[in-house]
C-alpha positions as CSV (number, residue, x, y, z in Angstrom):
1,X,143.2,71.1,10.2
2,X,141.2,68.8,8.1
3,X,143.0,66.4,5.9
4,X,142.3,65.0,2.2
5,X,143.5,61.4,1.1
6,X,145.2,61.4,-2.1
7,X,145.8,57.7,-3.9
8,X,149.3,57.2,-5.0
9,X,149.8,55.6,-8.7
10,X,152.6,53.8,-10.0
11,X,155.6,55.6,-12.2
12,X,157.3,58.8,-11.8
13,X,155.4,60.7,-14.5
14,X,152.2,60.5,-12.4
15,X,154.0,61.3,-9.3
16,X,155.3,64.4,-11.1
17,X,152.0,65.5,-12.1
18,X,150.4,65.1,-8.4
19,X,153.7,67.1,-7.3
20,X,152.8,70.1,-9.6
21,X,149.0,69.7,-8.7
22,X,149.1,69.5,-5.0
23,X,152.3,71.4,-4.5
24,X,153.7,68.4,-2.7
25,X,157.3,67.0,-3.0
26,X,157.1,63.5,-4.1
27,X,160.6,63.2,-4.8
28,X,161.5,60.7,-2.3
29,X,159.0,58.2,-4.3
30,X,161.3,55.8,-6.1
31,X,160.5,54.4,-9.7
32,X,159.5,50.7,-9.8
33,X,158.2,50.6,-6.3
34,X,154.3,49.8,-5.8
35,X,152.7,52.7,-4.4
36,X,149.1,51.6,-5.5
37,X,147.7,50.6,-2.3
38,X,149.5,53.7,-0.2
39,X,148.0,56.9,0.5
40,X,149.3,60.3,1.2
41,X,147.8,62.7,3.5
42,X,147.9,66.1,2.2
43,X,146.6,69.0,4.8
44,X,144.0,71.3,3.3
45,X,144.8,75.0,3.5
46,X,143.1,76.7,6.4
47,X,141.8,80.3,5.9
48,X,141.2,83.1,8.2
49,X,138.1,85.6,7.2
50,X,138.3,89.2,8.3
51,X,134.9,91.1,9.5
52,X,134.4,94.0,7.4
53,X,134.8,96.3,10.4
54,X,138.4,94.9,11.0
55,X,140.0,95.8,7.5
56,X,143.0,97.8,7.3
57,X,144.7,99.5,4.2
58,X,147.8,97.8,3.0
59,X,146.5,94.2,3.7
60,X,145.4,91.4,2.0
61,X,142.5,89.6,3.2
62,X,139.9,86.8,2.8
63,X,136.5,88.0,3.4
64,X,132.6,86.8,3.2
65,X,129.9,89.4,2.3
66,X,126.3,89.6,0.9
67,X,126.0,91.4,-2.3
68,X,124.3,95.1,-2.1
69,X,125.3,96.4,-5.5
70,X,127.2,95.2,-8.3
71,X,127.7,95.7,-11.9
72,X,128.2,92.6,-14.1
73,X,131.9,92.1,-15.8
74,X,132.3,94.6,-18.7
75,X,135.2,95.3,-20.9
76,X,137.4,98.0,-19.4
77,X,140.5,98.3,-21.6
78,X,141.8,96.1,-24.2
79,X,141.5,92.5,-22.7
80,X,140.6,93.7,-19.2
81,X,137.3,93.0,-17.7
82,X,136.1,94.8,-14.6
83,X,133.3,94.4,-12.0
84,X,132.3,96.4,-9.4
85,X,130.7,94.8,-6.1
86,X,129.7,96.5,-3.0
87,X,129.2,93.7,0.0
88,X,128.2,94.1,3.6
89,X,128.3,91.5,6.5
90,X,127.0,91.1,10.0
91,X,129.0,94.1,11.3
92,X,126.8,96.1,8.8
93,X,129.9,97.8,7.2
94,X,130.1,98.1,3.5
95,X,133.0,97.5,1.3
96,X,133.3,98.5,-2.4
97,X,135.7,96.0,-4.3
98,X,137.2,97.2,-7.9
99,X,137.4,93.7,-9.6
100,X,139.9,93.2,-12.8
101,X,140.8,90.0,-14.7
102,X,141.5,89.3,-18.3
103,X,139.3,86.2,-18.0
104,X,135.6,87.3,-17.9
105,X,134.6,84.0,-16.0
106,X,137.1,84.6,-13.5
107,X,135.4,87.5,-11.9
108,X,132.5,86.7,-9.2
109,X,129.6,85.0,-10.9
110,X,126.8,87.2,-9.4
111,X,123.2,87.1,-10.4
112,X,121.4,89.2,-8.3
113,X,121.8,91.4,-5.0
114,X,121.3,89.2,-1.9
115,X,123.9,86.6,-3.3
116,X,126.9,85.8,-0.8
117,X,130.4,85.9,-1.8
118,X,133.7,84.6,-0.7
119,X,136.8,86.6,-1.7
120,X,140.4,85.2,-1.2
121,X,143.3,87.5,-1.6
122,X,141.5,90.8,-1.8
123,X,143.7,93.8,-1.4
124,X,142.6,96.6,0.8
125,X,143.4,99.9,0.0
126,X,141.9,103.6,1.1
127,X,141.4,106.1,-1.7
128,X,139.5,109.5,-0.7
129,X,139.0,108.3,2.7
130,X,137.1,105.4,1.7
131,X,138.2,101.7,2.3
132,X,138.2,99.9,-1.0
133,X,139.1,96.1,-2.0
134,X,141.1,95.5,-5.3
135,X,142.2,92.1,-7.0
136,X,145.7,90.9,-6.4
137,X,147.6,88.0,-8.1
138,X,145.9,84.9,-7.1
139,X,142.5,86.3,-6.2
140,X,139.5,83.7,-6.1
141,X,136.0,83.9,-5.5
142,X,132.8,81.8,-4.8
143,X,129.5,83.1,-5.1
144,X,126.2,81.5,-3.5
145,X,122.6,81.8,-3.9
146,X,121.3,84.0,-0.7
147,X,117.9,82.7,-0.3
148,X,117.2,80.9,2.9
149,X,116.7,77.1,2.3
150,X,118.1,76.9,-1.3
151,X,121.0,74.7,-2.0
152,X,124.5,75.8,-1.2
153,X,126.4,75.3,-4.6
154,X,129.5,77.4,-4.8
155,X,129.6,79.3,-8.4
156,X,133.1,79.2,-9.9
157,X,135.3,79.2,-12.8
158,X,138.1,77.4,-11.0
159,X,138.2,73.9,-11.0
160,X,140.0,73.6,-7.9
161,X,138.8,75.2,-4.7
162,X,138.6,74.7,-0.9
163,X,135.0,74.5,1.0
164,X,134.8,72.9,4.2
165,X,131.9,72.6,6.6
166,X,132.9,75.8,8.3
167,X,132.2,77.6,5.0
168,X,129.0,76.0,4.7
169,X,127.9,77.4,8.2
170,X,129.5,80.7,7.3
171,X,127.0,81.1,4.2
172,X,124.2,79.9,6.2
173,X,124.6,82.5,9.1
174,X,124.8,85.0,6.5
175,X,121.7,83.9,4.6
176,X,120.0,84.2,8.3
177,X,121.5,87.7,8.9
178,X,120.3,89.1,5.7
179,X,117.0,87.7,6.1
180,X,116.5,89.8,9.3
181,X,118.5,92.9,8.2
182,X,118.3,93.1,4.6
183,X,115.1,94.1,2.4
184,X,114.7,92.0,-0.6
185,X,115.7,93.6,-3.8
186,X,112.6,95.5,-5.3
187,X,114.3,95.5,-8.8
188,X,113.5,92.4,-10.2
189,X,110.2,92.4,-11.7
190,X,107.9,90.2,-14.3
191,X,106.8,92.0,-17.4
192,X,103.4,92.2,-16.1
193,X,104.4,94.4,-13.3
194,X,106.2,96.9,-15.1
195,X,105.5,100.5,-15.6
196,X,106.5,103.4,-17.7
197,X,109.5,105.5,-16.8
198,X,110.9,102.7,-14.6
199,X,114.1,100.9,-14.2
200,X,114.1,97.2,-13.3
201,X,115.9,93.9,-13.5
202,X,114.4,91.4,-16.0
203,X,114.7,87.6,-15.9
204,X,113.7,86.5,-19.4
205,X,114.5,84.1,-22.3
206,X,115.8,85.0,-25.6
207,X,113.6,84.3,-28.8
208,X,115.5,86.6,-31.2
209,X,118.2,89.1,-32.2
210,X,119.1,91.4,-34.8
211,X,121.4,94.1,-35.6
212,X,119.6,97.4,-36.0
213,X,122.1,100.5,-37.2
214,X,125.5,99.5,-36.1
215,X,125.2,101.2,-32.7
216,X,122.2,99.5,-31.3
217,X,121.0,95.9,-30.9
218,X,117.5,94.4,-30.8
219,X,116.7,91.6,-28.5
220,X,113.3,89.9,-28.6
221,X,112.7,88.3,-25.1
222,X,109.7,86.9,-23.0
223,X,109.0,85.8,-19.6
224,X,105.7,83.9,-20.0
225,X,103.6,87.2,-19.0
226,X,102.1,90.1,-20.7
227,X,103.0,93.9,-20.5
228,X,100.2,96.4,-19.2
229,X,100.6,98.2,-22.2
230,X,101.1,97.1,-25.9
231,X,104.8,96.7,-26.5
232,X,106.7,98.8,-29.0
233,X,107.8,97.4,-32.0
234,X,111.1,97.5,-34.0
235,X,110.6,97.3,-37.8
236,X,112.3,94.1,-38.8
237,X,111.6,93.7,-42.6
238,X,115.2,95.0,-43.1
239,X,116.8,93.1,-40.4
240,X,118.3,89.6,-40.5
241,X,116.6,88.3,-37.4
242,X,118.1,85.3,-35.9
243,X,115.6,82.9,-34.3
244,X,112.6,80.8,-34.9
245,X,110.4,83.1,-36.8
246,X,107.3,80.7,-36.5
247,X,107.8,80.4,-32.6
248,X,108.3,84.0,-32.3
249,X,105.2,84.7,-34.3
250,X,103.1,82.3,-32.0
251,X,104.3,84.2,-28.9
252,X,103.9,87.6,-30.4
253,X,101.5,88.9,-27.8
254,X,104.1,88.1,-25.1
255,X,107.1,89.3,-26.4
256,X,108.8,92.6,-26.0
257,X,111.3,94.3,-28.1
258,X,114.4,95.5,-26.2
259,X,116.8,97.8,-27.7
260,X,120.8,97.8,-26.3
261,X,123.1,100.4,-26.8
262,X,127.1,100.8,-27.0
263,X,129.1,98.8,-24.7
264,X,126.2,96.0,-24.3
265,X,126.0,95.5,-28.3
266,X,129.1,93.5,-28.4
267,X,127.4,91.3,-25.5
268,X,124.1,91.2,-27.2
269,X,125.8,89.9,-30.3
270,X,127.3,86.9,-28.6
271,X,124.1,85.7,-27.2
272,X,122.5,82.5,-28.2
273,X,118.9,82.4,-29.0
274,X,117.2,80.2,-26.5
275,X,119.3,81.3,-23.6
276,X,118.1,82.6,-20.4
277,X,119.0,86.2,-19.6
278,X,119.1,88.5,-16.6
279,X,119.2,92.3,-17.9
280,X,119.9,95.0,-15.3
281,X,118.6,98.3,-15.2
282,X,116.2,98.0,-18.1
283,X,114.2,101.1,-19.0
284,X,110.7,101.8,-19.7
285,X,109.0,104.7,-21.6
286,X,105.7,105.2,-22.8
287,X,105.4,106.2,-26.4
288,X,102.4,108.3,-27.6
289,X,101.4,108.1,-31.3
290,X,98.7,110.0,-33.2
291,X,97.1,108.0,-35.9
292,X,94.6,109.5,-38.5
293,X,92.6,106.0,-38.3
294,X,92.7,105.8,-34.4
295,X,92.8,107.8,-31.6
296,X,96.0,108.3,-29.6
297,X,97.9,105.1,-29.0
298,X,100.5,104.3,-26.2
299,X,103.5,101.7,-26.6
300,X,105.8,100.6,-23.8
301,X,109.4,100.8,-25.2
302,X,112.4,99.0,-23.5
303,X,115.7,100.3,-23.6
304,X,119.2,99.1,-22.2
305,X,121.0,102.3,-22.2
306,X,125.0,102.5,-22.4
307,X,127.3,102.6,-19.6
308,X,127.4,100.7,-16.5
309,X,125.5,103.1,-14.2
310,X,123.2,101.2,-11.3
311,X,124.8,97.8,-12.5
312,X,123.5,98.5,-16.2
313,X,124.4,95.1,-18.0
314,X,123.4,91.7,-19.4
315,X,124.2,88.3,-17.8
316,X,123.3,85.0,-19.2
317,X,122.0,82.7,-16.3
318,X,122.8,78.7,-16.4
319,X,119.9,76.2,-16.9
320,X,120.5,75.0,-13.1
321,X,119.8,78.5,-11.9
322,X,116.9,78.5,-9.2
323,X,115.3,81.8,-11.1
324,X,115.4,79.9,-14.4
325,X,114.0,76.8,-13.0
326,X,111.1,79.1,-11.9
327,X,110.9,80.7,-15.2
328,X,110.7,77.4,-17.1
329,X,107.7,76.4,-15.0
330,X,105.9,79.6,-15.9
331,X,106.9,79.4,-19.8
332,X,105.8,75.8,-19.8
333,X,102.3,76.6,-18.4
334,X,101.7,79.4,-20.8
335,X,98.2,79.4,-22.8
336,X,98.9,80.6,-25.9
337,X,95.1,80.5,-26.9
338,X,94.1,83.0,-24.1
339,X,96.9,85.4,-25.5
340,X,95.7,85.5,-29.0
341,X,93.4,88.7,-28.6
342,X,95.1,92.0,-26.9
343,X,92.3,93.9,-25.3
344,X,90.2,92.8,-28.2
345,X,92.2,94.1,-31.1
346,X,94.2,91.7,-33.3
347,X,98.0,92.3,-32.5
348,X,99.2,92.6,-36.4
349,X,96.4,95.5,-36.8
350,X,97.2,97.1,-33.8
351,X,101.0,96.9,-34.1
352,X,100.6,98.8,-37.8
353,X,99.9,102.1,-35.8
354,X,102.9,101.8,-33.3
355,X,106.2,103.7,-34.2
356,X,108.8,101.6,-36.0
357,X,112.2,102.4,-37.1
358,X,114.2,100.5,-40.1
359,X,118.0,100.1,-40.5
360,X,117.4,101.8,-43.9
361,X,115.6,105.0,-42.6
362,X,117.6,108.3,-42.7
363,X,117.1,108.8,-38.9
364,X,119.4,106.6,-36.9
365,X,117.6,104.9,-34.0
366,X,120.7,105.4,-32.0
367,X,120.4,109.0,-32.5
368,X,116.7,109.0,-31.5
369,X,117.1,107.3,-28.3
370,X,120.5,108.8,-27.4
371,X,118.5,112.1,-26.7
372,X,117.2,110.3,-23.8
373,X,120.3,109.1,-22.6
374,X,122.3,110.1,-19.5
375,X,125.4,111.9,-20.3
376,X,128.8,110.1,-19.6
377,X,130.0,113.6,-17.9
378,X,128.2,115.6,-15.4
379,X,127.8,119.5,-15.3
380,X,128.8,121.4,-12.1
381,X,127.3,124.7,-12.6
382,X,125.7,126.8,-15.2
383,X,122.8,124.6,-16.3
384,X,120.8,127.5,-17.3
385,X,122.9,127.7,-20.4
386,X,121.0,126.2,-23.3
387,X,123.1,123.7,-25.5
388,X,124.9,125.1,-28.7
389,X,125.7,123.2,-31.7
390,X,129.3,123.2,-32.6
391,X,128.7,124.7,-36.0
392,X,127.2,127.7,-34.3
393,X,129.9,128.1,-31.9
394,X,132.5,128.0,-34.7
395,X,130.8,130.9,-36.1
396,X,130.9,133.3,-33.0
397,X,133.5,135.6,-31.7
398,X,135.4,135.1,-28.6
399,X,135.0,135.2,-25.4
400,X,131.9,133.2,-25.1
401,X,130.4,130.2,-22.9
402,X,128.6,127.6,-24.0
403,X,126.9,124.1,-23.0
404,X,127.7,121.3,-25.7
405,X,126.8,117.8,-26.0
406,X,129.2,115.9,-28.3
407,X,131.4,112.9,-28.8
408,X,135.1,112.7,-28.4
409,X,136.6,111.7,-31.7
410,X,140.0,111.7,-30.4
411,X,142.3,113.4,-27.7
412,X,146.0,114.0,-27.1
413,X,148.4,112.8,-25.7
414,X,147.4,109.0,-26.1
415,X,149.9,108.0,-23.5
416,X,147.9,109.4,-20.4
417,X,150.7,109.7,-18.1
418,X,152.3,112.3,-20.5
419,X,149.2,114.5,-20.0
420,X,150.4,115.4,-16.2
421,X,152.2,118.9,-16.2
422,X,153.3,121.3,-13.3
423,X,151.2,124.6,-13.4
424,X,151.9,128.0,-11.7
425,X,148.7,129.5,-10.6
426,X,150.6,133.1,-10.3
427,X,152.3,133.2,-13.6
428,X,150.6,130.5,-15.5
429,X,153.4,128.7,-17.0
430,X,153.6,125.1,-17.7
431,X,156.4,122.7,-17.3
432,X,156.9,119.0,-17.3
433,X,157.1,116.9,-14.3
434,X,160.8,116.1,-13.9
435,X,161.9,112.6,-14.8
436,X,163.5,110.6,-11.8
437,X,166.7,110.5,-13.9
438,X,167.0,114.2,-14.3
439,X,166.2,114.5,-10.4
440,X,168.8,111.9,-9.5
441,X,171.3,114.2,-11.3
442,X,170.0,117.3,-9.3
443,X,170.3,115.8,-6.1
444,X,173.7,114.2,-6.9
445,X,175.0,117.8,-7.7
446,X,173.7,118.6,-4.1
447,X,175.1,115.4,-2.5
448,X,178.7,116.9,-3.6
449,X,178.5,119.5,-0.6
450,X,180.1,118.5,2.7
451,X,177.4,119.3,5.4
452,X,178.5,122.1,7.8
453,X,179.0,120.9,11.2
454,X,178.1,124.6,12.7
455,X,174.3,124.1,11.1
456,X,173.9,120.9,12.9
457,X,171.4,120.4,16.2
458,X,169.8,123.5,16.3
459,X,166.7,124.5,18.5
460,X,164.8,123.8,15.3
461,X,166.1,120.1,14.8
462,X,168.4,117.2,16.1
463,X,171.0,116.2,13.8
464,X,172.7,112.9,12.7
465,X,175.3,112.3,10.3
466,X,177.3,109.3,8.7
467,X,179.6,108.5,6.0
468,X,178.9,106.1,3.2
469,X,181.4,103.1,2.9
470,X,181.2,102.3,-0.6
471,X,180.5,105.7,-2.5
472,X,183.7,107.5,-2.0
473,X,183.1,108.3,1.6
474,X,180.0,110.4,1.0
475,X,178.8,112.8,3.8
476,X,174.8,112.4,4.7
477,X,173.0,114.5,7.5
478,X,169.9,114.1,8.4
479,X,167.8,116.7,10.9
480,X,165.0,115.6,12.7
481,X,162.6,118.9,13.1
482,X,161.4,119.0,16.5
483,X,157.9,119.8,17.7
484,X,158.1,122.4,20.7
485,X,161.6,121.0,21.4
486,X,160.4,117.2,21.5
487,X,160.9,114.8,18.5
488,X,157.5,113.5,17.2
489,X,157.0,110.0,16.2
490,X,158.4,109.1,12.7
491,X,154.9,109.2,11.2
492,X,154.5,113.0,12.4
493,X,158.3,114.0,11.9
494,X,159.6,116.2,9.2
495,X,163.3,115.6,8.2
496,X,165.6,117.8,6.4
497,X,168.2,115.5,4.1
498,X,171.7,116.9,3.3
499,X,173.5,114.7,0.5
500,X,171.0,111.9,0.1
501,X,170.5,110.5,-3.4
502,X,167.0,109.9,-4.8
503,X,167.1,106.4,-3.9
504,X,167.8,107.3,-0.1
505,X,165.2,110.1,-0.1
506,X,162.5,107.8,-1.3
507,X,163.2,105.4,1.2
508,X,163.1,107.9,4.1
509,X,159.8,109.4,2.7
510,X,158.3,105.9,3.2
511,X,159.3,105.9,7.0
512,X,158.7,109.7,7.9
513,X,155.8,112.3,7.3
514,X,157.7,114.6,5.3
515,X,161.2,115.1,3.7
516,X,162.9,118.4,2.5
517,X,166.2,118.2,0.6
518,X,168.5,120.8,1.5
519,X,172.1,122.1,1.6
520,X,174.5,123.9,3.9
521,X,174.4,127.6,3.2
522,X,176.5,130.2,4.9
523,X,174.3,130.9,7.8
524,X,171.5,128.4,7.5
525,X,170.4,125.3,5.7
526,X,168.5,126.1,2.5
527,X,166.5,124.4,-0.2
528,X,168.4,123.0,-3.2
529,X,167.5,124.7,-6.6
530,X,163.6,124.6,-7.3
531,X,164.3,122.2,-10.1
532,X,164.1,119.6,-7.3
533,X,161.2,119.2,-4.8
534,X,160.9,121.7,-1.8
535,X,158.8,118.9,-0.1
536,X,158.3,115.2,-0.4
537,X,155.3,113.2,1.3
538,X,155.4,109.5,0.7
539,X,155.5,109.3,-3.2
540,X,154.4,112.9,-4.0
541,X,156.7,115.5,-4.8
542,X,156.0,119.1,-4.4
543,X,157.6,121.7,-6.7
544,X,158.1,125.7,-6.5
545,X,157.8,128.2,-9.5
546,X,161.5,129.5,-10.0
547,X,160.2,132.8,-11.8
548,X,157.5,133.6,-8.8
549,X,159.2,132.3,-5.5
550,X,161.3,134.4,-3.2
551,X,163.0,131.5,-1.3
552,X,163.7,131.7,2.5
553,X,166.0,129.7,4.8
554,X,165.0,126.6,6.6
555,X,164.8,128.5,10.2
556,X,161.5,129.9,8.7
557,X,159.8,126.7,9.5
558,X,159.9,127.4,13.2
559,X,156.5,129.1,12.6
560,X,155.0,125.6,12.2
561,X,156.7,123.3,14.5
562,X,153.7,123.3,16.7
563,X,151.8,121.9,13.7
564,X,152.4,118.1,13.2
565,X,150.4,117.9,9.8
566,X,152.9,119.8,7.6
567,X,150.7,121.0,5.0
568,X,152.4,121.4,1.6
569,X,150.9,124.9,1.2
570,X,151.8,126.1,4.7
571,X,155.4,124.9,4.1
572,X,155.6,126.5,0.9
573,X,154.2,129.7,2.4
574,X,156.7,130.1,5.3
575,X,159.6,129.4,2.9
576,X,158.4,132.0,0.4
577,X,157.7,129.6,-2.4
578,X,154.6,129.6,-5.0
579,X,153.8,126.0,-5.3
580,X,153.4,124.5,-8.7
581,X,150.0,122.6,-9.2
582,X,149.9,119.1,-10.6
583,X,147.1,119.2,-13.7
584,X,145.9,117.1,-16.7
585,X,146.6,119.0,-19.9
586,X,144.8,117.4,-22.7
587,X,143.4,118.5,-26.3
588,X,139.9,116.7,-26.9
589,X,138.8,116.8,-30.2
590,X,134.8,117.0,-30.1
591,X,132.4,116.2,-32.5
592,X,128.7,116.8,-32.4
593,X,127.4,115.8,-35.9
594,X,127.4,119.4,-36.9
595,X,131.1,120.6,-36.6
596,X,134.1,119.4,-35.0
597,X,136.5,121.6,-32.8
598,X,139.4,121.2,-30.4
599,X,138.7,121.9,-26.7
600,X,141.5,122.6,-24.1
601,X,141.2,120.7,-20.8
602,X,143.5,121.8,-17.9
603,X,142.5,120.3,-14.7
604,X,144.0,119.2,-11.2
605,X,141.2,116.8,-9.9
606,X,137.6,118.0,-10.8
607,X,137.0,116.5,-14.4
608,X,138.5,112.9,-13.6
609,X,138.0,113.1,-9.9
610,X,141.5,111.6,-9.7
611,X,144.2,113.9,-8.1
612,X,146.7,114.6,-10.9
613,X,149.3,114.7,-8.2
614,X,148.7,110.9,-7.6
615,X,148.3,109.6,-11.0
616,X,151.9,109.1,-11.4
617,X,152.7,107.1,-8.3
618,X,149.5,104.9,-8.4
619,X,149.1,101.9,-10.8
620,X,145.6,101.7,-9.7
621,X,144.8,105.2,-10.6
622,X,146.5,105.0,-13.9
623,X,144.3,102.2,-14.8
624,X,141.2,103.9,-13.6
625,X,141.8,106.9,-15.8
626,X,142.6,104.4,-18.7
627,X,139.1,102.9,-18.3
628,X,137.5,106.5,-18.4
629,X,139.3,107.4,-21.4
630,X,138.6,104.0,-23.4
631,X,134.9,104.5,-22.4
632,X,135.0,108.1,-23.8
633,X,136.8,107.1,-27.3
634,X,136.8,103.3,-27.3
635,X,139.3,101.8,-29.9
636,X,138.0,99.8,-32.7
637,X,134.6,101.2,-32.7
638,X,132.5,103.7,-34.8
639,X,131.8,107.0,-33.3
640,X,128.1,106.3,-33.4
641,X,128.7,103.9,-30.6
642,X,130.7,106.4,-28.3
643,X,128.9,108.0,-25.3
644,X,127.8,111.5,-25.3
645,X,129.7,114.2,-23.3
646,X,127.8,117.1,-22.2
647,X,130.5,119.8,-21.2
648,X,131.0,123.6,-20.7
649,X,133.5,125.0,-22.8
650,X,134.6,128.7,-23.0
651,X,135.9,130.8,-26.1
652,X,139.0,132.9,-25.8
653,X,141.5,134.8,-28.0
654,X,145.1,133.7,-28.2
655,X,147.5,136.4,-30.0
656,X,150.8,135.0,-31.8
657,X,152.5,137.7,-33.4
658,X,150.1,139.3,-35.9
659,X,148.0,136.2,-35.8
660,X,145.0,135.9,-33.6
661,X,143.2,132.5,-33.1
662,X,140.2,131.5,-31.1
663,X,140.7,128.7,-28.7
664,X,138.1,126.4,-26.4
665,X,138.7,125.2,-23.0
666,X,136.5,122.9,-21.1
667,X,135.4,123.9,-17.6
668,X,132.8,123.0,-14.7
669,X,132.5,119.5,-16.1
670,X,133.3,116.2,-14.3
671,X,133.1,112.7,-15.0
672,X,129.8,110.5,-14.2
673,X,130.6,109.0,-10.8
674,X,129.6,105.4,-12.1
675,X,132.7,105.7,-14.5
676,X,135.2,106.2,-11.8
């Protein structure tokens, strides 16, 4: 283990400061003693790094990896920032990490694919059969340039970190492996190399910026090269352009106008003129314009669409960055004289025929560009349907099916955990998920019965019974269901519990595959009232419909004893239960500019791609759903800045006494994958 030498200073206050900083007990040092020439040896922490092919769910690890994909940090909800990073190491195994922090700079400082990262205290979890990494308290990261031969300088916002010679060798080894096994990213281009209908990353310097229409923002940038087509211009006469106008005029043949939308507007506002940027997933389009005085002209448009698809975003690069150093050399060597003419046509004259937009115009630039932007939702069927404006839908009779494009003006309930309900697929009744306090009362009622000794240790199960010492000598029986006469291991074992409290049942569900609360009947064990779950697996509780179920006794499980998986639907079937489904039930108020309507959403897992059955027991899934809804309907923002939702809705008639009302329901629609 390596050692650090820390000089001691006179006086108790300094000793206390070092004690706190180094987490070393210096209380043995006495006031008045001269420690100025003495030294204390403090062992540097030793970290073990886990290869990506050896990760296991539920563990907290330290890892190294090469960045294959990343999303720059973006505001997820409230004060939380999020970054998504996919890494790979020499085992050629990929790991996607979902990183959250209230501090933007505390997330990994990644500039491009190929960078090398070191993550400390990363929690590993398995979601949808995929291994993921998530942040934990104490998470820390270092980032390094991945180019062979580049200086190994850690990037981090932390003032204190450990970096040893072993770490240096690890970074070098990853660089060598990456150079032989990972192709360099082709996304990073210069302006002179871009083509229409292309997505690419751009390293540039910001020359000017301006607010356009509240939902879009203008950035004027350059990288010292000229685009193959004349650049499309935004009319700035009505805009307050921040920047050196004379310098921008001198560089007019080399600058491009970039329009950014939605969540990127806030970032764009904060940028300082003169800073160096990397803009990710920038989109080019070729705009044709018919002019009376000239033939058809072509202008190259640059757009940074909303959302975080494909890592879309903006990051400020420090002056010390290797790519910035190379860019500076290019900018300093530019011959402005050679760029005064553009293909023999003076730029001011040429630009007069290009399409321009003004913030005072009647057509919002946001709306014009938005027709080209990808939706925050995806349609899973019926793509043949044409889009219908809401004003037309509101005038038509039901039932009908429509394809719409609208924004989410508001939604209910605002407390998202309240949106989870239990639905019967047979009678279509809806009910609330029982609260733990109500469930505990139901189980306590079942615990008042004394287990019948005649129903213990049958051919189906072996039984154990004990008496509680501090709860009125309550009798608790646990029956271990056998598999062809043999007791399986606990992780495959179904147990039946009589007289157990909610806490006891939850503890047992962590240790055994499945738990069924039961009570002694006249001739057999039977289920409790269906107000209680008929099956518990880990933290998920499965309920049955009281109205539609015809409950059978526990001995009917005999038909499943050779199956160790204990599938909830199979258990329900043999016990005569119609299982209730966990569903999200919400009301979306949709607005497309032509009209407003309320659409009902009832979905188990397709729309959010998050299982409703797991949302109540997973903080991570709740955070993911909060992020999605905050992306759909961001607080403190004008509706113009909201993303578009493309949905299928169907209308239907609802009769309430003599009144008939048309209602609408969302179907065959799902959240875009990059928002999850």
